[in-house]
VMD Tcl script that draws the C-alpha trace (Angstrom):
set ca {
  {88.41 65.88 -304.53}
  {86.16 66.52 -307.45}
  {85.51 70.06 -308.72}
  {82.56 72.00 -308.00}
  {79.86 72.54 -310.31}
  {79.04 75.85 -311.82}
  {77.01 78.36 -309.84}
  {73.83 79.84 -311.21}
  {74.14 83.51 -311.36}
  {72.70 85.23 -307.97}
  {69.77 86.63 -310.09}
  {68.82 83.32 -311.50}
  {69.05 81.78 -308.38}
  {66.64 84.28 -306.92}
  {64.31 83.85 -309.43}
  {64.56 80.00 -309.26}
  {63.71 80.39 -305.44}
  {61.02 82.86 -305.92}
  {59.05 80.58 -308.63}
  {59.15 77.64 -306.42}
  {57.44 79.70 -303.87}
  {55.28 80.89 -306.25}
  {54.38 77.13 -307.79}
  {53.96 76.00 -303.90}
  {51.09 78.87 -303.14}
  {53.22 80.84 -300.78}
  {53.48 84.05 -303.24}
  {51.75 85.63 -306.14}
  {53.61 86.42 -309.24}
  {53.15 90.02 -308.28}
  {54.39 89.68 -304.90}
  {57.35 88.01 -306.47}
  {58.13 90.99 -308.79}
  {57.76 93.13 -306.09}
  {60.18 91.44 -303.91}
  {62.77 91.12 -306.67}
  {62.54 94.87 -307.50}
  {62.82 95.64 -303.85}
  {65.76 93.18 -303.94}
  {67.86 94.87 -306.40}
  {67.14 98.07 -304.56}
  {68.24 97.28 -301.30}
  {70.40 94.31 -301.72}
  {70.92 91.33 -299.47}
  {69.00 87.81 -299.97}
  {65.42 87.48 -301.33}
  {64.65 85.68 -298.23}
  {65.16 88.51 -296.05}
  {63.40 90.83 -298.34}
  {60.31 88.61 -298.23}
  {60.49 88.41 -294.50}
  {61.30 92.16 -294.23}
  {57.81 92.78 -296.54}
  {56.04 90.21 -294.39}
  {55.28 88.48 -297.35}
  {56.37 85.09 -296.25}
  {57.63 83.97 -292.85}
  {61.30 82.63 -293.17}
  {60.66 79.56 -291.12}
  {57.59 78.46 -293.30}
  {59.97 79.25 -296.43}
  {62.74 77.47 -295.39}
  {60.82 74.23 -294.53}
  {58.93 74.48 -297.87}
  {62.18 74.83 -299.80}
  {63.86 71.92 -297.72}
  {61.14 69.72 -298.65}
  {60.93 70.94 -302.19}
  {65.05 70.52 -302.71}
  {65.27 67.51 -300.45}
  {67.53 69.64 -298.02}
  {66.68 68.79 -294.41}
  {65.39 71.78 -291.94}
  {67.36 71.91 -288.50}
  {66.41 73.60 -285.53}
  {69.45 75.01 -283.86}
  {67.97 76.15 -280.92}
  {67.56 72.36 -279.90}
  {70.84 71.17 -281.25}
  {73.98 70.35 -279.29}
  {77.05 71.54 -281.48}
  {80.53 69.80 -280.42}
  {82.64 73.11 -279.47}
  {85.68 71.13 -281.48}
  {83.31 70.79 -284.80}
  {82.80 74.71 -284.51}
  {86.32 75.72 -284.91}
  {86.60 73.88 -288.38}
  {85.47 76.88 -289.97}
  {86.79 80.30 -288.84}
  {84.23 82.64 -287.37}
  {84.94 85.34 -290.17}
  {84.24 82.54 -292.89}
  {80.87 81.60 -290.86}
  {79.56 85.42 -290.53}
  {80.45 85.93 -294.04}
  {78.57 82.85 -295.37}
  {75.88 82.41 -292.83}
  {76.64 78.81 -292.14}
  {77.64 77.03 -289.03}
  {78.98 73.75 -288.64}
  {77.06 71.19 -286.67}
  {78.14 67.67 -287.06}
  {81.29 65.52 -288.71}
  {81.12 61.93 -289.75}
  {84.38 60.90 -291.26}
  {84.79 63.05 -294.20}
  {81.26 64.63 -294.34}
  {80.74 67.73 -292.49}
  {77.10 69.00 -291.88}
  {76.70 72.63 -292.22}
  {73.73 74.59 -291.34}
  {73.15 77.13 -293.65}
  {70.58 80.35 -294.66}
  {71.20 79.37 -298.41}
  {71.90 75.96 -299.05}
  {72.07 76.69 -302.91}
  {75.01 79.05 -302.58}
  {77.68 76.85 -304.02}
  {80.30 79.72 -304.00}
  {79.70 79.54 -299.91}
  {79.98 75.85 -299.92}
  {83.25 75.79 -302.07}
  {84.81 78.11 -299.88}
  {83.63 75.87 -296.80}
  {85.19 72.62 -298.56}
  {88.36 74.27 -299.45}
  {88.93 75.71 -295.97}
  {87.70 72.35 -294.29}
  {89.14 70.03 -296.50}
  {85.79 68.11 -296.02}
  {83.16 67.34 -298.40}
  {80.02 69.23 -297.27}
  {76.43 68.11 -296.57}
  {74.29 71.59 -296.17}
  {71.14 71.51 -293.82}
  {68.96 74.52 -293.84}
  {68.35 76.90 -290.63}
  {66.83 80.34 -289.99}
  {69.22 83.25 -290.39}
  {67.98 84.18 -286.78}
  {69.07 80.92 -285.29}
  {72.33 80.74 -287.22}
  {73.28 84.21 -286.15}
  {72.61 83.21 -282.36}
  {74.47 79.61 -282.88}
  {77.64 81.84 -284.12}
  {77.42 84.47 -281.35}
  {77.01 81.58 -279.06}
  {80.07 79.47 -280.23}
  {82.52 81.90 -281.92}
  {82.52 85.20 -279.91}
  {84.70 84.12 -276.81}
  {86.06 81.20 -278.71}
  {89.61 82.23 -279.11}
  {89.84 83.55 -275.54}
  {88.41 80.20 -274.21}
  {90.91 78.05 -276.32}
  {93.66 80.17 -274.76}
  {92.20 79.67 -271.17}
  {91.76 75.95 -271.53}
  {95.48 75.27 -273.03}
  {96.89 77.73 -270.05}
  {95.26 76.46 -267.14}
  {94.10 73.61 -264.60}
  {91.21 75.51 -262.50}
  {91.09 72.84 -260.26}
  {94.85 72.73 -259.46}
  {94.79 76.65 -259.06}
  {91.52 76.60 -256.76}
  {93.11 73.87 -254.40}
  {96.44 75.88 -254.28}
  {94.50 79.10 -253.62}
  {92.77 77.59 -250.46}
  {95.80 76.09 -249.21}
  {97.95 79.51 -249.60}
  {95.10 82.09 -248.94}
  {93.63 84.98 -250.58}
  {96.58 86.90 -250.54}
  {98.49 84.32 -252.66}
  {95.48 83.81 -255.01}
  {95.50 87.46 -255.60}
  {99.03 87.22 -256.65}
  {98.51 84.10 -258.75}
  {95.56 85.38 -260.58}
  {97.45 88.43 -261.96}
  {99.68 85.89 -263.76}
  {96.99 83.27 -264.76}
  {94.69 82.85 -267.67}
  {91.64 83.02 -265.45}
  {91.94 86.82 -265.21}
  {91.67 86.82 -269.03}
  {88.46 84.82 -268.84}
  {86.70 87.34 -266.31}
  {87.66 90.17 -268.23}
  {86.34 88.56 -271.34}
  {83.06 87.87 -269.70}
  {82.49 91.07 -268.57}
  {83.72 92.97 -271.57}
  {81.19 90.63 -273.92}
  {78.47 91.51 -271.57}
  {78.94 95.22 -271.83}
  {79.21 94.78 -275.51}
  {76.10 92.78 -275.39}
  {74.41 95.34 -273.47}
  {73.66 92.84 -270.41}
  {72.26 93.58 -267.43}
  {73.19 90.60 -265.57}
  {75.55 87.54 -265.96}
  {74.91 84.01 -264.82}
  {77.40 81.46 -264.54}
  {75.90 78.11 -263.98}
  {77.74 75.23 -263.09}
  {76.09 71.75 -264.61}
  {77.40 68.18 -264.30}
  {80.07 68.66 -266.87}
  {80.06 72.11 -267.97}
  {79.84 75.58 -267.12}
  {77.11 77.40 -268.37}
  {77.34 81.24 -269.39}
  {74.27 83.24 -269.80}
  {73.71 87.24 -270.19}
  {70.45 88.81 -269.48}
  {69.77 91.18 -272.21}
  {66.44 93.44 -272.70}
  {64.97 91.03 -269.58}
  {65.73 87.86 -271.39}
  {68.30 85.48 -270.64}
  {70.51 84.35 -273.49}
  {73.03 81.47 -273.73}
  {76.51 82.62 -274.63}
  {79.00 79.91 -274.00}
  {79.71 76.56 -272.33}
  {83.30 76.03 -271.30}
  {84.90 72.96 -269.21}
  {83.58 72.18 -265.98}
  {87.24 72.23 -264.54}
  {87.36 76.04 -264.82}
  {84.85 76.71 -262.37}
  {86.66 76.39 -259.38}
  {89.36 78.93 -260.53}
  {86.54 81.37 -261.83}
  {84.65 81.55 -258.93}
  {87.82 81.95 -256.60}
  {88.75 84.87 -258.90}
  {85.33 86.65 -258.89}
  {85.00 85.98 -255.11}
  {88.52 87.89 -254.45}
  {87.37 90.65 -256.69}
  {84.10 90.91 -254.50}
  {85.95 90.38 -251.22}
  {84.08 87.23 -250.42}
  {85.42 84.05 -248.38}
  {86.99 81.99 -251.13}
  {86.98 78.85 -248.78}
  {83.15 79.28 -247.85}
  {81.25 77.21 -250.59}
  {78.49 75.87 -248.56}
  {76.20 78.86 -247.93}
  {75.11 81.91 -250.15}
  {77.34 85.17 -250.31}
  {76.85 88.64 -251.36}
  {79.81 90.90 -252.54}
  {80.64 93.85 -255.06}
  {83.50 95.28 -256.88}
  {84.35 98.02 -259.57}
  {85.62 97.46 -263.10}
  {86.44 99.38 -265.85}
  {85.38 98.10 -269.48}
  {85.82 100.04 -272.63}
  {85.98 103.50 -271.18}
  {83.13 102.94 -268.81}
  {83.28 102.20 -265.05}
  {80.93 99.46 -263.60}
  {79.82 98.53 -260.14}
  {79.24 94.78 -260.09}
  {77.08 93.11 -257.46}
  {77.77 89.71 -257.08}
  {75.96 86.89 -255.40}
  {76.89 83.17 -255.20}
  {74.18 80.17 -254.37}
  {75.41 76.49 -253.53}
  {73.83 74.17 -255.98}
  {74.20 70.38 -256.63}
  {77.12 70.86 -258.96}
  {78.67 73.76 -257.60}
  {78.15 77.61 -256.88}
  {75.82 79.32 -259.09}
  {77.08 83.01 -259.52}
  {75.31 86.20 -260.79}
  {76.87 89.30 -261.49}
  {74.47 92.64 -261.93}
  {76.57 95.30 -263.88}
  {75.50 99.02 -262.84}
  {77.14 101.44 -265.27}
  {78.61 104.25 -263.14}
  {78.06 107.81 -264.19}
  {75.31 106.90 -266.41}
  {73.27 110.10 -267.28}
  {70.35 110.65 -265.37}
  {66.85 109.98 -267.40}
  {64.50 112.92 -267.16}
  {61.05 112.62 -266.21}
  {59.83 113.02 -269.53}
  {61.86 110.30 -271.02}
  {60.61 107.49 -268.92}
  {57.97 106.58 -271.49}
  {55.18 107.97 -269.73}
  {52.63 109.55 -272.01}
  {51.43 113.02 -271.74}
  {48.42 112.79 -269.44}
  {50.19 110.38 -267.06}
  {53.32 112.57 -267.07}
  {51.42 115.55 -265.87}
  {49.67 113.89 -263.09}
  {52.69 112.08 -261.89}
  {54.84 115.36 -261.99}
  {51.84 116.73 -259.89}
  {52.41 114.27 -256.94}
  {56.20 114.74 -257.37}
  {55.86 118.66 -256.86}
  {53.80 118.29 -253.56}
  {55.58 119.26 -250.27}
  {54.67 116.23 -248.21}
  {53.13 112.51 -248.43}
  {53.99 109.07 -249.69}
  {54.84 107.87 -253.33}
  {55.36 104.41 -254.08}
  {56.51 103.08 -257.47}
  {55.53 99.29 -257.77}
  {56.80 96.43 -260.46}
  {58.87 93.36 -260.66}
  {62.63 93.04 -260.12}
  {64.26 94.78 -262.87}
  {61.41 96.98 -264.32}
  {63.09 100.49 -263.67}
  {61.67 101.24 -260.25}
  {64.94 103.04 -259.19}
  {65.34 104.88 -262.57}
  {61.88 106.14 -262.05}
  {62.34 107.52 -258.15}
  {65.81 108.70 -259.47}
  {63.97 110.70 -262.28}
  {61.31 111.85 -259.72}
  {64.42 113.36 -257.26}
  {66.52 114.88 -259.92}
  {62.91 116.93 -261.01}
  {62.56 118.37 -257.36}
  {66.42 118.56 -256.59}
  {67.46 121.92 -255.45}
  {69.55 123.93 -253.10}
  {66.31 124.71 -250.96}
  {65.80 120.85 -250.18}
  {67.71 118.46 -248.11}
  {67.25 115.22 -249.72}
  {68.13 112.16 -248.14}
  {68.06 108.35 -249.37}
  {68.90 105.11 -247.63}
  {69.49 102.37 -250.47}
  {70.90 98.89 -251.23}
  {72.58 99.50 -253.28}
  {73.25 102.98 -254.28}
  {73.01 102.70 -258.20}
  {73.62 106.32 -259.20}
  {75.34 109.37 -257.56}
  {73.27 112.11 -257.28}
  {74.52 115.89 -256.50}
  {73.28 117.43 -253.43}
  {71.60 114.36 -252.35}
  {72.79 112.64 -249.03}
  {72.90 108.73 -250.33}
  {73.01 106.48 -247.27}
  {74.27 102.60 -248.27}
  {72.59 99.79 -246.37}
  {74.99 97.97 -243.97}
  {72.99 95.24 -241.82}
  {76.64 94.23 -240.72}
  {76.91 97.37 -239.01}
  {73.13 97.55 -237.90}
  {72.22 100.00 -240.99}
  {69.03 98.50 -242.22}
  {66.11 100.34 -243.88}
  {64.26 100.80 -240.62}
  {67.15 101.87 -238.54}
  {68.46 104.27 -241.29}
  {64.89 105.93 -241.74}
  {64.85 106.42 -238.24}
  {68.25 108.20 -238.42}
  {67.07 110.21 -241.32}
  {64.22 111.84 -239.92}
  {66.37 113.37 -237.46}
  {68.31 115.05 -239.92}
  {65.54 117.82 -240.82}
  {64.96 116.12 -244.40}
  {62.68 117.66 -247.00}
  {62.58 114.71 -249.23}
  {63.54 111.08 -247.98}
  {63.84 107.96 -250.66}
  {63.71 104.53 -249.03}
  {65.12 102.05 -251.48}
  {62.45 99.32 -250.72}
  {59.70 98.79 -248.24}
  {60.66 95.31 -246.94}
  {58.88 94.83 -243.54}
  {56.20 96.46 -241.27}
  {58.54 98.31 -239.43}
  {60.02 100.35 -242.36}
  {56.63 100.74 -243.92}
  {55.02 102.48 -240.50}
  {58.04 104.38 -240.01}
  {57.95 106.12 -243.59}
  {54.34 106.65 -243.49}
  {54.62 108.57 -240.01}
  {57.41 110.52 -242.12}
  {55.20 111.37 -244.80}
  {52.30 112.33 -242.13}
  {54.79 114.98 -240.65}
  {55.40 116.99 -243.30}
  {58.00 115.10 -245.53}
  {57.69 114.04 -249.15}
  {58.56 109.97 -249.18}
  {59.42 107.81 -252.36}
  {59.90 104.17 -252.06}
  {59.49 100.98 -254.01}
  {57.28 97.80 -253.51}
  {57.12 94.41 -255.44}
  {53.45 94.18 -256.39}
  {51.93 93.09 -259.51}
  {49.98 96.29 -260.12}
  {49.70 99.76 -258.68}
  {46.38 98.96 -256.71}
  {47.97 95.90 -255.25}
  {50.30 98.36 -253.14}
  {47.59 99.10 -250.68}
  {46.81 95.36 -250.02}
  {50.66 94.70 -249.33}
  {50.98 97.37 -246.90}
  {48.06 96.27 -245.14}
  {49.34 92.55 -245.45}
  {52.33 93.92 -243.54}
  {50.46 95.26 -240.77}
  {50.26 98.96 -241.65}
  {46.70 100.49 -240.41}
  {44.48 101.24 -243.45}
  {43.74 104.59 -242.06}
  {47.49 105.56 -241.92}
  {47.84 104.42 -245.51}
  {44.60 106.32 -246.72}
  {46.02 109.60 -244.93}
  {49.55 109.58 -246.53}
  {49.77 107.78 -249.61}
  {49.50 110.27 -252.58}
  {49.61 107.93 -255.13}
  {50.99 104.58 -256.75}
  {52.82 104.16 -260.11}
  {53.02 100.55 -261.37}
  {55.44 99.86 -264.32}
  {57.15 97.20 -266.67}
  {59.71 97.36 -269.11}
  {58.72 96.14 -272.50}
  {61.15 95.12 -275.41}
  {61.43 97.85 -277.91}
  {61.27 96.91 -281.94}
  {64.97 97.40 -283.46}
  {64.04 100.57 -285.59}
  {66.61 99.61 -288.09}
  {64.76 96.60 -289.27}
  {60.97 96.56 -288.19}
  {58.57 95.76 -290.65}
  {55.27 97.85 -290.85}
  {52.02 95.76 -291.63}
  {48.08 96.94 -291.55}
  {46.35 95.51 -288.68}
  {43.51 93.09 -289.57}
  {39.82 93.93 -288.32}
  {40.10 91.29 -286.04}
  {43.41 92.49 -284.39}
  {41.75 95.80 -284.10}
  {38.72 94.42 -282.44}
  {40.88 92.52 -279.96}
  {42.76 95.84 -278.99}
  {39.45 97.87 -278.57}
  {40.17 99.71 -281.76}
  {37.50 98.58 -283.87}
  {35.96 101.52 -285.65}
  {39.12 103.54 -285.60}
  {39.11 105.68 -289.37}
  {41.64 104.99 -291.77}
  {44.09 102.16 -291.72}
  {45.95 101.49 -288.74}
  {49.78 100.87 -289.35}
  {51.45 98.20 -286.82}
  {55.35 96.98 -286.95}
  {56.55 93.48 -286.34}
  {60.22 92.38 -285.37}
  {62.10 91.16 -288.21}
  {65.85 90.72 -287.12}
  {69.14 92.50 -288.54}
  {72.86 92.61 -287.61}
  {72.18 95.80 -285.57}
  {69.62 93.74 -283.03}
  {71.70 90.26 -283.54}
  {68.69 89.06 -285.23}
  {66.50 89.36 -282.28}
  {64.32 91.86 -283.96}
  {64.05 94.08 -280.67}
  {66.87 96.44 -279.23}
  {66.49 98.30 -275.81}
  {63.30 98.59 -273.62}
  {60.63 101.11 -273.12}
  {58.45 101.57 -269.89}
  {55.01 100.81 -269.63}
  {52.98 102.62 -266.58}
  {49.82 102.93 -264.67}
  {49.09 105.42 -262.24}
  {46.61 105.36 -259.13}
  {46.33 108.55 -257.37}
  {44.25 108.82 -254.08}
  {40.78 110.32 -254.35}
  {38.60 110.81 -251.57}
  {36.49 107.58 -252.96}
  {39.56 105.37 -252.82}
  {40.76 106.76 -249.31}
  {37.48 105.56 -247.98}
  {37.87 102.34 -249.77}
  {41.04 101.72 -248.21}
  {39.94 102.61 -244.82}
  {36.81 100.20 -245.41}
  {39.68 97.20 -246.62}
  {38.20 96.84 -249.79}
  {40.41 94.75 -252.29}
  {42.51 95.93 -254.90}
  {40.48 94.14 -257.60}
  {37.30 96.48 -256.65}
}
mol new
graphics top color blue
foreach p $ca { graphics top sphere $p radius 0.5 }
foreach p [lrange $ca 0 end-1] q [lrange $ca 1 end] { graphics top cylinder $p $q radius 0.2 }
display resetview
């Protein structure tokens, strides 16, 4: 193996890249000088500094440099990487050098890198693999995502693949029954796989875990901040053992694979306790499994912490403090409706009030609140449970969701007879709640008489505060946002990406709200059956 060529000093390499960007018209000389000064102050790669300062988009920069240097650019989001190729570079080295192997051709290993001019990194990878390195360039965000996807659970996956034949385990389980499978699962690597999947979901702040069988693999994805992200792919033969293990934990029928099932279980992860709701769905290549993770004992959010601005908060709090009436919270699944209602109940919870809820499921346990879980098998539905609740001398009632005309009618009659009633609806906006109730068959005059107001909400991703970059909005953008003519400069922020947010640029979510309170004009329109668009 021939010795590697001498590496240019780091500062020299930065100036060389920067000068190429200047000569290519992507930077001015003044911008380069400012960026180099900032790079000396904060450290890190010049490309990262340019991106943070908003001078050059990372993708534009690497495509330009790739053309100038004759180094191909690869889109890792569309690349299929052989898991066996990934193992050629240890995870620690991949993270340190910001490099991931993507292909091998004989003694040549193609490696996607953030900085393909970093010959120190190339030499480290060459010594570790014993192969000649062919560098290609990719964005840091794509490389970090690829490393997370292929390395985070790699060691556990290899151990599982070596330790179990899942098809044989599942077949034996079906023959011997659930009790035998429970005993076997305690000794098999399948339990490690389940624990690893949920532990990693906790670390990544995932709200849901999707386990999806394909023709030849199982694909595992996490929903993080509202978006699904690929985590890993594993051999298809593990699916039977994995699904059987999870079904036992959720008290499901492990032999039934033709119809959807629902179940739940509790599990401790990293000192936290989770209530896990599990559902299965038969698909062409096997049962798709979704796990919804609900952390138990989470601190209750105060109304003021929901994200309502001062004016909307005052309006909504005034509704919550009313002695009777009907309050609805609307939005799509996963938009935080339950959190808003729990915060509302916490605001008025006191020793003087009898508060009863019926929920599916009970997501948080509230002191001084009588919480009833839905149990359709025992005949406890929202409608039947609500009928029983109104006979329990309640002051405040919470119905998890209005799903049918019967439940809606009972809830409205409860609101008209001196109770404060909270519930949720799946509609696109606040005004659409009225139309939805009418579609269910509720008389408009009952809606007009009982409804106090409707809160519509969404959850939007929040910019990561550790890496967001500020910029001054252009006049065109201000005009588009209805802010034209605002005195002074308006500062905006853009997503950048850093290790804290795993290069996503976003970390956590924040609520966005609209409020519709029932005025006399609105009540007349409801009785007249006017549309929500008016």
